[in-house]
N, C-alpha and C positions, 0 to 999 in steps of 0.2 A: 587578754590580764593587761591591765594598765603597768607597766615597771615604775615601781616606789625610785623617788632621787635618791640617789644613796646619800649617806651624813658624814660629812668627812670627818674620821677622827681627827683629836687634837695632836698634834706632833709631840712628839717622845720628845722627853726632855735634852737630849742632844742636839736634836732639829733647831731646837730654840736657841743652846748656845751657840753653835754653827751661825746661825743667824745674827746673832749678837756679834761674834765676832769678825762677820764676814766686814764691817764698816770699818777705816782706815780711823774713824774720828774716834770711834767706841776703844778701837784697841790703844788710839792714843791716850785714853780717858783710864783703860788698866793698867796701864806702862807709868802714868801717874801716879796713881791708887796704889803701888808698889811700895812706893817710898812712905806711905803715912795718906790718913782720910784726908777728905779736903770737901769745903765749901764747894755748892755750884757756883758761885761765883768765881773761886781759884780755878777749878777746874774748866772755867768757860774760857778764861783768860787768854789765853792760846788760840784762842778758835776764830775767827770772822766769819759768826752768824749771828744770826740773831737770836737772842736768849729764850722764847720759846722753840725754836729749831733745838738747839742745844739740848735744853731740859726733853725733848724728845726723846733723844740719843739715852738720856740718862734713863728715860722711863723702859727702854728696852732693853739695858742694861739690869734694870733691876729686875725686872719680868723673866729676864733669863737666870736669875739670878747668881749672876757674877758680881752685882754689888747689891750692897744693903744703904739704905739709910736712916738717919733721926732725927729726926725735928726740935731741936731746944729754943723756943724762941721763935725767931723769926730768920732764923740760919740751920736751913738743913745741911747736913755733912752724909759725905756718904765714903763707905768703905768696901774693901774688897773680899769678895769670899773665896773661898780656893776650891772647897768640892764642885762645883760644875767644870773649873778648870781642871781638875783630875777626870771627871768625866770624860773631856775630850780628850785627854792626853791618853788615859788609856784606850780608848775607842783608837789613836792615830797611833798609837803602840802596835796594837793586836793584827791594823792596816799593811802597818809596816813586815810585821813578821810576815805576815802570810805573802808578801808581797818577792820579800827576800825571800824566802821557801823556791816560789814558784818562778825565780828568775835562776837561782841555784839549779830547778831541774833542767829548766832553760837550756844552761849553760851545759850542763852533763846532755842533755839531748844532743846541743850540737858535735861537741866532742865526738858522742857515739859515731855521728855522721861523719866527720871528717876521717876517724878512726878508719869506718869503711870505706870510705871513697878513696884511700889511698893505694 
């Protein structure tokens, strides 16, 4: 029997969000958008890169749902979307709770060992 190649499943939304957040340029764009929506040229101004390269960062952010854009005439304006950030925050919160519990258990175990070795 010849094995069939597996078809990769699309990443879950949180993977897309974390992939978008992994880049410092994209994080700086999000930080800028916290204050107000902005045009592509306003967002690109502080970055030393070609506009097509910068626009690719915006596409990644929009594809992750972290931003959305609207075009009026020749101006495309981007604004922050909060739901994907909440998804990431909830995941991180669950991980923090899990690891805090595990570290507390380790601490209890270490204290028990120390008491037994006295």
